[in-house]
Legacy VTK file of the C-alpha trace (Angstrom):
# vtk DataFile Version 3.0
C-alpha trace
ASCII
DATASET POLYDATA
POINTS 291 float
-17.242 -37.192 35.316
-15.121 -35.814 32.639
-11.999 -37.712 31.056
-8.647 -36.056 32.167
-7.078 -33.852 29.439
-3.645 -35.243 27.933
-1.254 -32.643 29.383
2.049 -31.824 27.659
3.855 -30.911 31.416
7.238 -29.820 29.403
8.305 -29.840 25.797
11.455 -31.829 25.057
11.238 -33.419 21.765
10.278 -31.307 18.430
9.697 -32.145 15.212
9.920 -29.948 11.913
8.992 -31.019 8.280
11.008 -28.988 5.678
14.145 -27.725 6.308
14.497 -24.751 3.510
14.985 -21.056 5.612
11.860 -21.230 7.694
12.138 -24.940 8.918
15.975 -24.681 9.289
15.671 -21.575 11.181
12.758 -23.320 13.636
14.806 -26.198 14.268
17.824 -24.153 15.051
16.245 -22.288 17.733
14.636 -25.388 19.167
18.322 -26.664 19.149
19.528 -23.708 20.752
16.909 -24.147 23.362
18.299 -27.433 24.243
15.604 -29.349 22.911
15.543 -32.642 21.231
15.103 -31.960 17.001
14.021 -34.143 14.558
13.577 -32.423 10.650
12.392 -34.402 8.104
13.124 -33.615 4.393
11.700 -34.901 1.491
15.259 -36.149 -0.231
18.546 -36.816 0.966
20.286 -33.905 -0.917
17.586 -31.712 0.751
18.393 -33.065 3.976
22.339 -32.576 3.672
21.320 -28.843 2.337
19.347 -27.989 5.119
21.940 -29.471 7.866
24.754 -27.588 6.043
22.589 -24.400 6.090
21.772 -24.936 9.838
25.255 -25.780 10.614
26.502 -22.559 8.907
24.043 -20.442 10.717
24.933 -21.968 14.011
28.928 -20.906 13.430
27.819 -17.278 12.799
25.775 -17.333 15.901
28.455 -18.656 17.920
31.190 -16.546 16.351
28.806 -13.512 17.590
28.605 -14.744 20.865
25.018 -15.438 20.739
25.227 -18.776 21.351
28.175 -20.978 23.634
29.036 -23.678 20.812
27.498 -24.290 17.558
28.491 -28.030 18.031
26.375 -28.591 20.889
23.181 -27.054 19.011
24.264 -29.064 15.861
24.388 -32.290 17.827
20.750 -32.092 19.248
19.655 -31.969 15.664
18.761 -35.242 13.092
17.869 -34.206 9.521
16.492 -37.321 7.992
14.020 -38.362 5.158
11.512 -40.581 7.041
8.483 -39.139 8.607
7.828 -41.981 10.787
11.332 -40.444 12.673
8.330 -37.663 14.466
6.415 -40.620 15.872
7.503 -39.618 19.102
7.633 -35.833 18.737
5.247 -33.661 21.722
5.225 -30.613 19.355
5.644 -31.048 15.352
5.358 -27.693 12.914
5.317 -28.224 9.343
7.447 -25.535 7.185
6.793 -27.253 3.593
5.998 -25.250 0.728
2.794 -22.922 0.765
0.470 -25.103 -1.078
-2.703 -26.102 0.555
-2.745 -29.853 -1.131
0.284 -30.624 0.073
0.243 -29.504 3.599
-3.421 -31.203 3.751
-2.036 -34.548 2.897
0.914 -34.077 5.286
-1.344 -33.662 8.302
-3.211 -36.780 7.493
0.068 -38.541 7.397
0.824 -37.295 10.614
-2.370 -37.680 12.418
-1.426 -41.187 11.408
1.964 -41.162 13.133
2.719 -39.104 16.002
1.703 -41.521 18.806
1.806 -38.653 21.721
-1.890 -37.830 22.351
-1.363 -34.427 23.269
1.327 -33.866 20.659
0.693 -30.071 18.953
0.575 -30.590 15.080
1.321 -26.870 14.065
1.758 -25.360 10.882
3.881 -22.419 9.896
1.997 -20.974 7.002
1.688 -17.577 6.392
-2.072 -17.661 4.668
-3.961 -21.108 4.718
-6.508 -21.190 7.384
-5.839 -23.628 10.249
-9.746 -25.136 10.079
-8.759 -26.784 6.386
-5.509 -28.317 8.136
-7.099 -29.252 11.742
-10.218 -31.158 10.081
-8.052 -33.205 8.087
-7.022 -34.895 11.057
-8.652 -37.006 13.835
-7.681 -34.955 16.162
-8.500 -31.048 15.284
-8.286 -30.046 18.991
-4.583 -30.261 18.936
-3.874 -28.316 15.636
-2.988 -24.765 15.659
-0.683 -22.438 13.404
2.580 -21.179 15.175
3.984 -18.915 12.473
7.402 -17.201 12.801
9.285 -14.893 10.756
12.171 -15.160 8.704
14.917 -14.991 9.898
13.605 -16.855 12.620
16.722 -16.734 14.924
16.464 -13.196 14.828
12.933 -12.148 15.022
11.270 -11.971 18.031
7.478 -12.630 16.868
5.670 -16.033 16.504
1.816 -15.548 15.870
-0.743 -18.031 17.411
-3.725 -19.057 15.372
-5.824 -21.595 16.760
-9.110 -22.593 14.484
-12.489 -22.792 15.951
-11.879 -26.501 17.003
-8.300 -25.828 18.655
-8.419 -26.464 22.175
-7.685 -23.783 24.669
-4.998 -26.244 26.273
-3.461 -26.742 23.083
-3.226 -22.538 22.622
-1.760 -22.484 26.003
0.536 -25.271 25.721
1.982 -23.624 22.280
2.281 -20.348 23.974
4.417 -21.750 26.950
6.748 -23.909 24.151
7.179 -20.725 22.120
7.531 -18.013 24.878
9.477 -19.890 27.868
11.240 -22.373 25.702
11.881 -20.579 22.579
11.882 -17.112 24.161
10.057 -15.760 21.519
6.971 -13.262 21.793
3.450 -14.189 20.884
0.233 -12.534 19.569
-3.327 -14.053 19.398
-4.590 -14.020 15.430
-8.076 -14.831 14.403
-7.925 -18.373 11.807
-8.354 -15.751 8.873
-5.456 -15.483 5.621
-2.711 -13.691 6.573
-3.620 -13.554 10.335
-2.287 -10.074 11.658
1.089 -9.417 10.318
0.735 -10.507 6.401
-2.988 -9.377 6.301
-1.312 -5.648 6.968
1.898 -6.356 5.097
1.269 -7.959 1.866
-1.127 -5.046 0.755
1.951 -3.046 1.204
4.331 -4.925 -0.544
1.923 -5.305 -3.426
1.440 -1.453 -4.027
5.089 -1.151 -4.275
5.242 -3.572 -7.158
2.536 -1.900 -8.557
4.372 1.297 -8.805
7.186 -0.332 -10.227
4.913 -2.241 -12.814
3.118 1.091 -13.898
6.213 3.170 -14.188
5.318 5.176 -11.333
9.032 4.745 -9.497
12.046 2.433 -9.578
12.699 -0.376 -7.343
15.844 1.372 -5.849
13.822 4.468 -5.237
11.104 2.920 -3.715
13.070 0.854 -1.342
15.076 4.080 -0.381
12.024 6.216 0.164
10.726 3.739 2.860
14.213 3.258 4.284
15.041 6.972 4.675
11.665 8.477 4.628
9.717 6.080 7.055
12.878 4.718 9.106
12.034 0.995 7.498
15.014 -1.267 8.170
14.194 -2.291 4.671
12.148 -1.510 1.772
8.988 -3.365 0.304
10.730 -4.858 -2.393
13.985 -5.869 -0.647
11.548 -7.634 2.082
9.451 -9.278 -0.983
12.986 -10.653 -2.491
13.879 -11.562 1.074
10.798 -13.191 1.608
10.620 -14.953 -1.893
8.335 -13.728 -4.747
6.609 -17.008 -5.084
5.757 -17.245 -1.029
4.861 -13.272 -1.633
2.680 -14.531 -4.747
0.936 -17.492 -2.770
0.254 -15.508 0.238
-1.403 -12.776 -2.010
-3.288 -15.558 -3.856
-4.840 -17.087 -0.353
-5.497 -13.423 0.670
-7.439 -12.597 -2.630
-9.112 -16.076 -2.513
-10.661 -15.451 1.167
-11.295 -11.800 0.953
-11.847 -10.814 -2.363
-10.610 -7.510 -2.336
-8.242 -5.797 -5.134
-6.051 -4.662 -2.663
-4.786 -8.296 -2.104
-4.666 -9.198 -6.022
-0.922 -10.434 -7.317
0.084 -7.662 -9.585
0.915 -9.301 -13.040
4.486 -8.402 -12.535
4.851 -10.743 -9.772
3.422 -13.270 -11.837
6.105 -12.896 -14.785
8.727 -12.667 -11.917
7.667 -15.785 -10.534
7.244 -17.567 -13.882
10.695 -16.263 -14.897
12.269 -17.918 -11.837
13.412 -14.450 -10.457
12.617 -15.149 -6.730
14.796 -12.431 -4.902
17.353 -13.743 -2.847
17.262 -17.215 -2.945
17.786 -17.166 -6.787
20.014 -14.396 -7.092
17.617 -12.176 -8.421
14.338 -10.348 -7.656
13.568 -6.977 -7.776
17.149 -6.474 -6.820
20.645 -8.542 -7.543
22.124 -10.702 -5.114
25.689 -11.911 -5.350
LINES 1 292
291 0 1 2 3 4 5 6 7 8 9 10 11 12 13 14 15 16 17 18 19 20 21 22 23 24 25 26 27 28 29 30 31 32 33 34 35 36 37 38 39 40 41 42 43 44 45 46 47 48 49 50 51 52 53 54 55 56 57 58 59 60 61 62 63 64 65 66 67 68 69 70 71 72 73 74 75 76 77 78 79 80 81 82 83 84 85 86 87 88 89 90 91 92 93 94 95 96 97 98 99 100 101 102 103 104 105 106 107 108 109 110 111 112 113 114 115 116 117 118 119 120 121 122 123 124 125 126 127 128 129 130 131 132 133 134 135 136 137 138 139 140 141 142 143 144 145 146 147 148 149 150 151 152 153 154 155 156 157 158 159 160 161 162 163 164 165 166 167 168 169 170 171 172 173 174 175 176 177 178 179 180 181 182 183 184 185 186 187 188 189 190 191 192 193 194 195 196 197 198 199 200 201 202 203 204 205 206 207 208 209 210 211 212 213 214 215 216 217 218 219 220 221 222 223 224 225 226 227 228 229 230 231 232 233 234 235 236 237 238 239 240 241 242 243 244 245 246 247 248 249 250 251 252 253 254 255 256 257 258 259 260 261 262 263 264 265 266 267 268 269 270 271 272 273 274 275 276 277 278 279 280 281 282 283 284 285 286 287 288 289 290
């Protein structure tokens, strides 16, 4: 005789940890799907900035006719500074900085405070192995990667990343949540650094950075060449600026740590730009300038 596995029939309550670009985007699409959303930030200042970011994005979405009412969607979102507010969530998505130690500590805390036994504890990490986060909890079968892409409201793909310990039921419920409730499309990924998209994309971006570093071509010509010559919607360096050069460097380092292949090694130019605070769009300057 076996015990019944806790089932999440339908998701109504979503939690998000972090209200930067990714966290705000995940909260936005969840609220637009009619879900009750609680977002946790580290400070009141960051919480207010995140709420302003979501509000502005929802107003733009309403103006473009993508949603009926920005006010109604925003009314479904609370942005707070207390993790305890996530205690009753059915899905919690972590979207904090790409730092393994910080994420591990957070998952230990979520394990202690989220009371729903079938709750999915998910990470939006781009590169950190899900297994390392799962074993930090007492319920690794409920932990998996649900990796969205920036900008979340626009891009339709989500990578689903179970670890070796994630239960098939958790993966199935995550797929239903993402596809049925949020209206996204999913692909299945092995729990390897970079998953599918970043494992292909990051070496491409790093190659473009090495071309700039060596003087082979300018950032403008590289990006123009890929847009006009390969029908890319934006060049690799403009994409790095959009992702954030700090995030690009962190993903590259995770990939290199796992595979030890030279194509994943972050070029010195990328490290120097991050040290200088030239992080891309969010800083106003990266490989290109932004007003």
